[in-house]
C-alpha positions in Angstrom: -0.1 0.0 -0.1 2.8 2.4 0.6 4.2 1.7 -3.2 4.6 4.8 -5.1 2.2 4.8 -8.0 3.7 3.9 -11.3 2.5 6.1 -14.0 2.6 5.7 -18.1 2.5 8.5 -20.6 1.2 7.3 -23.9 2.3 9.0 -27.1 1.2 9.1 -30.5 3.2 9.8 -33.6 1.6 12.6 -35.5 2.7 15.1 -38.0 6.4 13.8 -37.9 6.7 13.9 -34.1 5.6 12.2 -30.9 2.6 14.0 -29.3 1.5 13.2 -25.7 -1.8 11.9 -24.8 -3.6 12.1 -21.3 -1.5 10.3 -18.8 -2.9 6.7 -17.7 -4.3 6.5 -14.4 -1.4 5.2 -11.9 -1.3 1.7 -10.9 0.5 0.0 -7.7 1.2 -3.3 -9.6 3.0 -3.9 -12.7 0.3 -6.5 -14.3 -2.6 -3.9 -14.0 -0.5 -1.5 -15.5 0.5 -3.3 -18.4 -3.0 -4.5 -18.7 -4.0 -0.6 -18.9 -1.2 0.0 -21.4 -2.2 -2.7 -23.8 -6.1 -1.5 -23.7 -4.7 2.1 -24.5 -2.6 0.7 -27.4 -5.8 -1.1 -28.8 -7.5 2.2 -28.8 -4.7 4.6 -29.7 -4.2 4.1 -33.6 -6.5 4.7 -36.6 -5.1 1.4 -38.0 -7.4 -1.7 -37.0 -6.1 -4.3 -35.1 -5.4 -7.4 -37.2 -4.3 -11.2 -36.9 -2.7 -12.9 -39.9 -3.8 -16.5 -41.0 -0.6 -17.9 -40.0 -1.4 -17.5 -36.5 -3.5 -20.8 -36.9 -0.5 -22.9 -37.3 1.8 -21.2 -34.7 4.5 -21.1 -37.3 5.7 -17.5 -36.6 6.5 -15.8 -33.1 4.3 -12.8 -34.4 1.1 -12.9 -36.4 -0.5 -9.2 -36.0 -0.9 -6.0 -33.9 1.3 -6.4 -30.8 2.6 -4.3 -27.8 6.5 -4.6 -28.1 9.3 -3.0 -26.2 11.3 -2.8 -23.0 10.7 -3.4 -19.3 13.6 -2.4 -17.2 14.9 -4.4 -14.0 13.8 -1.6 -11.7 10.3 -2.1 -12.2 10.5 -4.9 -9.5 9.3 -2.0 -7.1 5.9 -2.9 -8.7 6.3 -6.9 -8.5 7.6 -7.3 -5.2 6.5 -5.9 -1.7 9.7 -4.0 -1.1 11.1 -0.3 -1.8 14.6 0.1 -3.2 17.1 1.8 -1.2 19.2 2.7 -4.4 16.2 3.4 -6.9 16.7 5.1 -10.2 16.6 8.8 -10.6 12.9 10.2 -11.6 14.0 10.9 -15.0 15.4 7.4 -15.8 13.5 5.2 -18.4 11.8 2.3 -16.6 9.7 1.2 -19.8 9.1 1.8 -23.5 6.5 -0.1 -25.3 5.2 0.3 -28.7 2.3 -0.6 -30.7 3.6 -2.5 -33.7 1.4 -3.5 -36.7 3.9 -4.0 -39.4 6.7 -6.8 -39.3 9.5 -8.2 -41.1 10.2 -11.8 -39.8 13.2 -14.1 -41.0 12.2 -17.5 -40.3 15.8 -19.2 -39.9 14.5 -22.7 -39.8 13.1 -22.5 -43.4 15.3 -19.6 -44.9 12.0 -17.3 -45.8 11.6 -13.7 -45.0 8.1 -12.9 -44.2 6.3 -9.4 -44.5 3.4 -9.1 -42.0 0.8 -6.4 -42.3 -2.8 -5.6 -42.7 -4.1 -6.5 -46.1 -3.7 -3.5 -48.6 -1.3 -1.9 -46.1 0.5 1.1 -48.1 3.8 0.8 -46.1 3.7 -3.0 -46.8 3.1 -2.6 -50.4 6.1 -0.2 -50.7 8.5 -2.4 -48.8 7.5 -5.6 -50.8 8.6 -3.6 -53.9 12.0 -2.7 -52.3 12.4 -6.4 -51.2 11.8 -7.7 -54.8 14.6 -5.3 -56.1 17.2 -6.3 -53.2 16.4 -10.1 -53.5 16.8 -10.4 -57.2 20.5 -9.7 -56.4 20.6 -10.7 -53.2 23.9 -10.2 -51.0 24.0 -10.0 -47.2 26.1 -7.0 -47.4 23.3 -5.0 -48.9 21.2 -5.5 -46.2 23.8 -5.3 -43.3 27.1 -4.0 -44.5 30.1 -5.1 -42.5 31.2 -1.8 -40.8 34.8 -0.4 -41.0 36.5 -0.2 -37.8 38.4 2.9 -36.4 42.0 1.9 -35.5 41.9 3.3 -32.0 41.8 0.9 -29.2 39.1 2.0 -26.3 39.7 2.0 -22.7 37.0 1.0 -20.4 36.4 0.8 -16.4 35.3 -1.7 -14.2 32.7 -0.7 -11.3 34.5 -2.7 -8.8 37.8 -4.4 -8.4 38.0 -8.3 -8.0 38.8 -8.0 -4.4 35.2 -6.2 -3.6 33.6 -8.8 -5.8 35.1 -11.5 -3.6 34.0 -9.8 -0.5 30.4 -9.5 -1.7 30.5 -13.3 -2.5 31.6 -13.9 1.1 28.8 -11.5 2.6 26.4 -13.4 0.8 27.8 -16.8 1.9 27.5 -15.6 5.4 23.9 -14.4 4.9 23.1 -18.2 3.6 24.5 -19.7 6.7 22.2 -17.7 8.9 19.2 -18.7 6.8 18.4 -15.3 5.1 18.2 -16.8 1.5 19.3 -19.7 -0.3 21.0 -18.2 -3.3 21.7 -14.5 -4.7 22.9 -13.2 -8.0 25.2 -10.5 -8.0 26.3 -8.2 -10.7 29.0 -5.9 -11.7 29.8 -3.3 -14.5 32.0 -2.2 -17.1 31.9 1.2 -18.8 33.5 2.9 -21.7 33.2 4.7 -25.0 32.1 2.7 -28.1 34.1 2.7 -31.1 31.1 2.6 -33.3 27.4 3.0 -33.3 25.4 0.4 -31.4 23.8 -1.0 -34.6 27.0 -1.6 -36.1 28.1 -3.4 -33.0 24.7 -5.3 -32.8 25.7 -6.5 -36.4 28.9 -8.0 -34.9 27.1 -9.6 -32.0 24.8 -11.4 -34.4 27.6 -12.9 -36.1 30.1 -13.7 -33.5 28.0 -14.0 -30.3 24.6 -15.7 -31.5 21.9 -16.5 -29.0 18.1 -17.3 -29.4 16.7 -14.5 -27.5 18.9 -11.6 -28.8 17.5 -8.1 -29.3 18.2 -4.6 -30.4 16.3 -1.4 -29.4 17.2 2.1 -30.2 15.2 5.1 -29.3 15.0 8.9 -28.2 14.1 9.8 -24.7 13.7 13.4 -24.0 16.0 14.3 -27.1 18.6 11.7 -25.8 19.4 8.6 -27.8 19.5 5.3 -26.2 20.2 1.8 -27.2 20.3 -1.7 -26.3 22.2 -4.5 -27.8 21.4 -8.0 -26.2 22.5 -11.5 -26.9 20.3 -13.1 -24.5 20.1 -16.9 -24.3 17.3 -16.9 -21.8 13.4 -17.1 -22.1 11.7 -15.1 -19.4 8.1 -16.1 -20.5 6.4 -17.5 -23.6 2.7 -17.4 -24.1 1.1 -19.4 -27.0 -2.4 -20.7 -27.3 -3.1 -20.7 -23.4 0.3 -22.5 -22.8 3.0 -20.7 -20.5 6.6 -21.4 -20.3 9.8 -20.1 -18.9 13.3 -21.6 -19.6 15.6 -20.9 -16.5 19.2 -20.9 -16.9 21.6 -21.8 -14.2 25.0 -23.8 -14.7 27.8 -22.3 -16.6 31.0 -23.7 -18.2 33.3 -22.5 -21.1 33.5 -24.3 -24.7 36.8 -25.5 -26.1 37.8 -26.3 -29.7 38.7 -29.8 -28.9 35.4 -32.0 -29.1 36.6 -34.2 -26.4 37.4 -31.5 -23.9 34.2 -29.8 -24.7 32.3 -32.8 -23.7 34.3 -33.2 -20.7 33.6 -29.5 -19.5 29.8 -30.2 -20.2 30.0 -33.5 -17.9 32.0 -31.7 -15.2 29.2 -29.1 -14.9 26.5 -31.7 -14.7 28.6 -33.5 -12.1 29.1 -30.2 -10.1 26.8 -30.4 -6.9 27.1 -26.4 -6.8 25.9 -26.2 -10.4 22.9 -28.6 -9.9 22.0 -27.2 -6.7 21.8 -23.6 -8.1 19.7 -24.9 -11.1 17.3 -26.8 -9.0 16.7 -23.8 -6.8 15.7 -21.7 -9.9 13.6 -24.6 -11.3 11.6 -24.8 -8.0 11.4 -21.0 -8.0 9.8 -20.7 -11.5 7.4 -23.5 -10.9 6.1 -21.1 -8.2 6.1 -17.9 -10.1 4.4 -19.4 -13.2 2.0 -21.0 -10.8 0.5 -17.6 -10.0 -1.5 -17.4 -13.2 -1.5 -21.1 -14.1 -4.3 -23.3 -13.5 -3.9 -25.5 -10.3 -1.9 -28.6 -10.7 -0.9 -27.6 -14.4 2.6 -26.4 -13.6 5.5 -28.9 -14.7 9.2 -29.2 -14.9 9.1 -30.2 -18.7 12.8 -30.5 -20.0 16.3 -30.4 -18.5 19.3 -30.0 -20.8 22.7 -28.5 -21.6 22.8 -25.9 -24.6 26.0 -25.1 -26.1 26.6 -21.6 -27.4 29.5 -20.4 -29.6 31.5 -19.7 -26.5 29.7 -20.8 -23.4 27.5 -23.7 -22.2 24.7 -23.5 -20.0 22.1 -25.9 -18.0 18.6 -25.0 -19.1 15.3 -26.3 -18.0 11.7 -25.7 -19.3 8.9 -24.9 -16.9 5.3 -25.0 -18.3 1.8 -24.4 -17.3 -1.8 -23.7 -18.5 -3.0 -20.2 -18.4 -5.8 -19.9 -15.9 -9.2 -18.7 -17.4 -9.4 -15.9 -14.6 -6.0 -14.7 -15.6 -3.9 -13.2 -18.6 -0.6 -12.9 -20.0 0.1 -9.6 -17.9 -0.6 -11.5 -14.7 1.8 -14.0 -15.9 4.4 -11.4 -16.7 4.1 -9.6 -13.4 4.4 -13.2 -11.6 7.9 -14.0 -13.5 9.3 -10.7 -13.5 12.2 -10.3 -12.9 13.4 -13.5 -13.9 14.6 -15.8 -10.8 18.1 -16.6 -12.6 19.2 -13.1 -12.0 17.8 -12.6 -8.5 18.0 -15.6 -6.3 15.8 -17.3 -3.9 13.7 -16.6 -1.8 13.0 -14.0 -4.5 11.8 -10.9 -2.3 14.7 -11.3 0.4 17.3 -11.7 -2.5 16.0 -8.6 -4.2 16.4 -6.5 -1.2 19.9 -7.8 -0.7 21.0 -7.2 -4.2 19.8 -3.6 -3.7 22.1 -3.1 -0.7 25.3 -5.1 -2.2 25.3 -3.6 -5.6 24.3 -0.3 -4.2 22.9 1.2 -7.8 19.9 0.5 -9.9 20.1 -2.3 -12.6 18.4 -0.2 -15.2 17.7 -2.3 -18.1 20.1 -5.1 -17.2 18.2 -8.2 -16.1 15.0 -6.7 -17.2 13.1 -7.9 -20.3 12.7 -7.2 -24.0 9.7 -8.7 -25.7 6.3 -8.4 -27.3 2.6 -9.8 -26.9 -0.1 -9.7 -29.3 -2.7 -7.5 -28.7 -5.5 -9.8 -29.6 -4.4 -13.1 -28.2 -1.7 -12.0 -25.6 0.7 -14.5 -27.3 4.3 -13.5 -27.4 7.7 -13.9 -25.9 9.8 -12.2 -23.4 13.7 -12.6 -22.7 15.7 -11.6 -19.7 18.3 -9.0 -20.8 21.5 -10.6 -19.8 24.7 -10.5 -22.2 23.6 -7.1 -22.7 25.0 -3.5 -23.5 23.2 -0.5 -22.7 24.3 2.8 -24.7 23.6 6.5 -24.5 24.5 9.1 -26.8 26.8 11.8 -25.7 27.7 14.5 -28.3 29.3 12.7 -31.1 30.0 9.4 -29.5 28.2 6.5 -27.3 28.8 6.0 -23.8 28.1 2.0 -22.8 27.7 0.1 -20.0 28.1 -3.8 -19.7 26.8 -5.7 -16.9 27.5 -9.4 -15.9 27.2 -11.5 -12.7 26.3 -15.0 -11.4 24.3 -16.9 -8.9 26.0 -17.1 -5.4 25.5 -20.1 -3.1 27.2 -21.7 -0.1 29.4 -24.0 -2.5 30.6 -20.8 -4.6 34.3 -20.4 -5.0 34.6 -16.7 -4.6 37.6 -16.5 -7.1 35.5 -18.6 -9.6 32.6 -16.4 -9.3 35.0 -13.3 -10.4 36.0 -15.5 -13.3 32.4 -16.4 -14.3 31.1 -12.8 -14.4 34.0 -11.9 -16.7 33.5 -15.1 -19.0 29.9 -14.0 -19.3 30.8 -10.4 -20.1 33.9 -11.2 -22.2 32.6 -11.4 -25.6 30.6 -8.2 -25.7 33.4 -6.3 -24.0 36.1 -7.5 -26.6 33.7 -6.7 -29.7 32.6 -3.4 -28.1 35.9 -2.0 -27.0 38.7 -4.0 -27.9 40.8 -2.4 -25.3 42.0 -2.7 -21.6 39.9 -2.7 -18.7 41.0 -0.6 -15.7 39.6 -1.3 -12.2 38.8 1.3 -9.7 42.3 1.1 -7.9 44.1 1.6 -11.2 44.7 -2.0 -11.8 44.7 -3.3 -15.3 42.2 -6.2 -15.7 42.6 -9.0 -17.9 39.4 -10.6 -19.4 39.0 -14.1 -20.8 39.2 -14.5 -24.6 41.1 -14.8 -27.7 42.8 -11.5 -27.1 43.8 -12.4 -23.5 44.5 -15.2 -21.3 42.8 -18.5 -21.9 39.2 -18.9 -20.7 39.0 -20.6 -17.4 36.1 -23.2 -17.5 33.6 -22.7 -14.9 33.1 -26.5 -14.2 34.5 -27.1 -10.5 37.0 -30.1 -10.2 38.1 -30.2 -6.7 38.0 -26.2 -6.3 40.2 -25.7 -9.4 39.6 -24.8 -12.8 40.5 -26.3 -16.1 41.5 -24.4 -19.1 39.7 -24.1 -22.4 40.0 -21.8 -25.5 37.5 -19.2 -26.4 37.3 -19.7 -30.2 35.1 -22.8 -30.9 32.8 -24.1 -33.5 29.7 -21.6 -34.1 27.0 -24.2 -33.7 24.4 -24.1 -31.0 23.9 -27.7 -29.8 21.7 -29.4 -27.1 22.0 -32.6 -25.1 19.4 -33.8 -22.5 20.7 -34.4 -19.1 18.3 -37.3 -18.5 19.8 -39.0 -21.6 23.3 -38.5 -20.8 25.1 -41.9 -19.8 27.8 -40.1 -18.2 25.4 -38.6 -15.5 27.1 -39.5 -11.9 25.2 -42.0 -9.8 24.8 -38.9 -7.0 22.1 -37.5 -9.5 20.2 -40.7 -9.6 17.5 -39.8 -7.1 17.1 -36.1 -8.8 16.7 -38.0 -12.1 14.2 -40.5 -11.0 12.0 -37.5 -9.5 12.3 -35.9 -12.9 11.3 -38.9 -14.7 8.3 -39.7 -12.4 7.0 -36.0 -12.8 7.4 -36.4 -16.8 5.3 -39.7 -16.6 2.5 -38.1 -14.6 2.5 -35.0 -16.6 -0.2 -32.4 -15.5 -3.2 -34.3 -14.6 -6.4 -32.1 -14.3 -6.6 -30.4 -10.9 -8.9 -32.0 -8.3 -8.8 -28.9 -5.8 -8.0 -25.2 -6.0 -6.1 -22.6 -4.2 -7.0 -19.0 -3.5 -5.9 -16.2 -1.7 -6.9 -14.9 1.8 -9.6 -13.9 2.6 -11.9 -15.0 -0.1 -12.5 -18.7 0.3 -15.7 -20.8 -0.3 -14.7 -24.5 -0.3 -17.0 -27.3 -1.2 -18.2 -29.0 1.8 -17.0 -32.5 0.7 -13.4 -31.3 0.1 -10.3 -31.3 2.3 -9.8 -27.6 3.4 -6.3 -26.6 3.9 -4.9 -23.3 5.4 -1.4 -22.7 4.2 0.7 -20.1 6.2 2.7 -18.3 3.4 5.8 -16.9 5.0 7.4 -15.1 1.6 8.8 -18.2 0.4 9.5 -18.4 -3.5 7.9 -22.2 -3.1 4.9 -21.3 -1.5 2.6 -22.2 -4.6 4.5 -25.4 -5.2 3.0 -26.5 -2.0 -0.3 -25.4 -2.7 -0.3 -26.9 -6.1 0.8 -30.2 -4.7 -2.1 -30.2 -2.2 -4.6 -29.4 -5.0 -3.4 -32.3 -7.3 -4.4 -34.5 -4.1 -8.0 -33.0 -4.2 -7.4 -30.4 -1.6 -8.8 -26.8 -1.4 -6.0 -24.5 -0.3 -6.5 -21.1 1.3 -3.1 -19.0 1.1 -2.8 -17.0 4.3 0.0 -14.3 4.6 2.1 -15.0 7.6 3.9 -11.9 7.6 3.5 -8.2 7.2 0.4 -5.8 7.7 -2.0 -8.0 6.0 -1.5 -11.2 8.3 -4.5 -12.0 10.1 -4.9 -13.2 13.7 -5.1 -17.0 14.8 -8.9 -16.5 15.8 -9.7 -15.1 12.2 -8.0 -17.9 10.3 -9.7 -20.6 12.7 -13.1 -19.2 11.8 -12.8 -20.7 8.4 -12.6 -24.1 10.2 -9.9 -25.6 8.1 -9.5 -29.6 8.1 -5.8 -29.1 8.0 -3.0 -26.5 8.4 0.2 -26.1 7.0 3.0 -23.6 8.3 5.0 -22.9 5.1 8.8 -22.4 4.6 10.4 -18.9 4.5 13.6 -17.0 4.9 15.1 -16.2 8.3 14.0 -17.6 11.6 10.5 -18.7 12.6 10.4 -16.0 15.1 10.1 -13.6 12.2 6.5 -14.9 11.5 4.4 -14.3 14.5 1.4 -16.4 12.9 3.5 -19.3 12.3 4.7 -19.3 15.9 1.4 -18.8 17.4 -0.1 -21.8 15.6 3.1 -23.9 16.5 2.5 -23.1 20.3 -1.2 -23.8 19.9 -0.6 -27.1 18.3 1.8 -28.4 20.9 -0.9 -27.8 23.5 -3.2 -30.1 22.1 -6.3 -27.7 21.8 -9.4 -29.4 20.4 -10.1 -26.8 17.8 -6.7 -27.2 16.3 -6.5 -29.4 13.0 -3.7 -31.7 12.0 -0.6 -29.5 11.5 2.5 -30.0 9.0 5.4 -27.6 9.4 7.6 -27.2 6.3 11.3 -26.1 6.8 10.6 -22.9 8.6 7.4 -24.4 9.8 9.1 -27.3 11.2 11.5 -25.1 12.9 8.7 -23.1 14.4 7.6 -26.1 16.2 10.8 -27.0 17.8 11.3 -23.4 18.8 7.7 -23.4 20.6 8.9 -26.5 22.4 12.3 -24.8 23.7 14.6 -26.7 21.1 17.8 -25.0 20.1 17.8 -23.6 16.4 21.2 -22.8 15.1 23.3 -23.1 11.9 23.8 -26.5 10.9 27.3 -28.1 11.9 27.5 -29.7 8.6 26.9 -26.5 6.7 23.8 -25.2 4.6 22.2 -27.4 2.0 20.1 -25.9 -0.5 19.0 -27.4 -3.9 20.2 -30.9 -3.1 18.3 -34.1 -3.3 19.6 -36.2 -0.2 18.7 -39.3 1.5 16.3 -39.1 4.4 16.3 -42.0 6.8 13.2 -42.9 8.8 11.3 -46.0 10.3 8.5 -46.1 7.7 5.8 -44.9 10.2 3.6 -42.1 10.4 3.8 -39.8 7.5 6.7 -42.1 6.2 4.8 -45.2 6.2 4.5 -45.5 2.2 8.1 -44.1 1.4 11.2 -45.9 0.5 13.7 -45.8 3.2 15.9 -43.8 2.6 13.6 -41.4 1.0 15.2 -38.9 -1.4 14.0 -35.3 -0.8 15.1 -31.8 -1.8 16.7 -29.8 1.1 16.8 -26.0 1.3 17.9 -25.4 4.9 20.7 -23.6 6.7 19.5 -23.7 10.3 18.8 -27.0 12.2 16.9 -28.0 15.5 18.8 -29.6 18.3 16.7 -32.0 20.3 16.9 -31.5 24.1 18.0 -34.4 26.5 14.9 -33.9 28.5 11.4 -35.2 27.7 9.6 -33.3 25.2 6.2 -33.3 23.5 8.0 -33.8 20.1 10.3 -36.8 18.9 12.6 -37.0 15.8 11.4 -39.4 13.4 13.8 -38.9 10.5 17.4 -38.2 9.7 19.9 -36.9 7.2 22.3 -39.2 5.5 24.7 -38.7 8.2 22.1 -39.8 10.8 23.0 -36.6 12.9 20.7 -34.0 11.8 17.1 -34.3 12.5 15.0 -34.0 9.3 11.6 -34.7 10.7 9.6 -34.4 13.9 6.4 -35.6 15.2 4.0 -34.8 18.1 3.2 -38.0 20.2 -0.4 -37.7 19.6 0.2 -38.3 15.9 -1.6 -35.0 14.9 1.5 -32.6 14.7 4.6 -33.1 12.3 7.4 -31.1 10.9 9.7 -31.9 8.1 13.0 -30.1 7.3 12.9 -30.7 3.5 10.4 -29.9 0.6 8.3 -32.7 -0.4 6.8 -30.6 -3.0 9.9 -29.9 -4.7 10.5 -31.0 -8.6 13.8 -33.0 -6.9 11.7 -34.9 -4.2 10.8 -38.4 -5.2 7.8 -39.7 -3.6 6.9 -36.4 -1.9 3.3 -36.6 -2.8 3.0 -39.9 -0.9 4.1 -37.9 2.1 1.4 -35.2 1.6 -1.3 -37.7 0.8 -0.6 -39.4 4.3 -0.8 -36.0 6.1 -4.2 -35.2 4.3 -5.3 -38.6 5.5 -4.9 -37.5 9.1 -8.5 -36.5 10.8 -8.8 -34.0 13.8 -8.7 -36.2 16.8 -11.7 -34.5 18.5 -14.0 -35.1 15.7 
């Protein structure tokens, strides 16, 4: 409610210039604001909206009138419940969206060039004539001539030195140890003067740094020229025919000219616990985000593979969902923006920490460039990584390149510095071809063909193996699940992946809704879920809806959090205390329910605590909660040993469940109302507790995670419990 309203200024091109229209009513959320902009765009032109016949077969990404343009990262203030400490200046550009009715689409798979416009459009007829002339004697140089480069070398500066970058990694790891978050993406920047125009640079990037979601934008803002050159490999959101998908990237290694070494680098990345853990955290986060606008139970982890680009290799997954009839593409875009791969997990906590660590607005970097059809909502939006921002200054262009990486407890600080440089290296070399100077005047050498050899990001006993930057230009893919060289340690994770793929997306038997609106059917299981600002909350809700439950999502923190009495008035059949960052004392509602459950009051339904909720039960009983003596464990599928009783009666022993925790409970030596009923692989750390009346349980893992095998069996066993007083 304290968010500064977001205002949009429509403009219309008339008489050779942009003319302002009445400002749109301010909004406090990005989704409603974009919905309003789209409505304005549909009405703002004398041209009628149109949709091509080609839209019927989905062969082309665009098929008619669309809203297209830029969303800067700093719009995060209108997607998350926080205010930035380092916001952009009021004059800074936050977004630029255009209504586009005419398109030239080069379909690379067929080699065809498509001219799309409404029937009889005068501009299209003129362009068609020009294309006929050009294509009669086609030469690539006629459409995109290779620019001649000046002889001078450019000098550019780094925003921070390597020591400061390493210190930032260590600060993040200390916060992870204390349970503040699981993973955080930290970025740094390089800036300098371009040797040529942004469009000339973009032509070279298309040739030497190909990526599937590349984009270029040049515009005038208040008389000043601005441009974006992006070679993004990452999809934020695709919407097509009611289907939604996002393709998160986490896990990075270099490429090599030598095919055997190239394969080895890829295998080392997939075998790296740090890289896979980072990737799985992102998969679970995106399942949650996509679930905001998707039909209950429709979200699925659909694909997991390695994609090899000209100079770098990534682990890439695909998460899919079906757009809920009561939602739209703008709600979906707000839900996934900004992408989890460039923030961290949990999202809200890491965005606040990024603001504190980077100490400056991100501007366009890690925002999005894309389009959405004004009639159907279909479209694509990328994540603006591998991106250069430029501003015109007199007769030159001043440019900024940013890059970073996901930091986890397993990060090697020096390796993270090299990974950020590896991601930025190609753009920096093509844009400047000079020497970078750090703040303290130290010359900085970047990996690449003109510098030292590229250091592969695949970890091998804490060291790096060297590769070479100049490799074959093909973009290749390899499914992780089908790779015979996958290490046995990933067996449990792959088992969970295959089980989910076989299950598919079954029709929802239940549904979830946000507090306070709730009208569950009388014959349904009614679950109240206490949401503690976690980025996996909707994954739990959707897992419960698959089992037929009606779920009410109740805010566990903040000014909208209700009282215990208000929650119990809805007469839930079951209560779930959800996960979240920090300590359980930060969630008063969760602690209040934990204390009531241990008192055995008759009005209390069966209760399950997940991670933070599990910890709340122990703290309520006086158990000690402290950093794990074995270190944090996030995004790792681990063995959970148990006695195959209670909630574990139908599970394998050991079970294989995904863990996300830094803190652990320490059972007292005296008599307690709780007892430990499951342990980690070392048999030292409690992974589950239960009340002696069989009505209260807590688990220190995530049964709803994409990486948990048989997690649904545990949730089904919980829903089978009935209130003892009934």
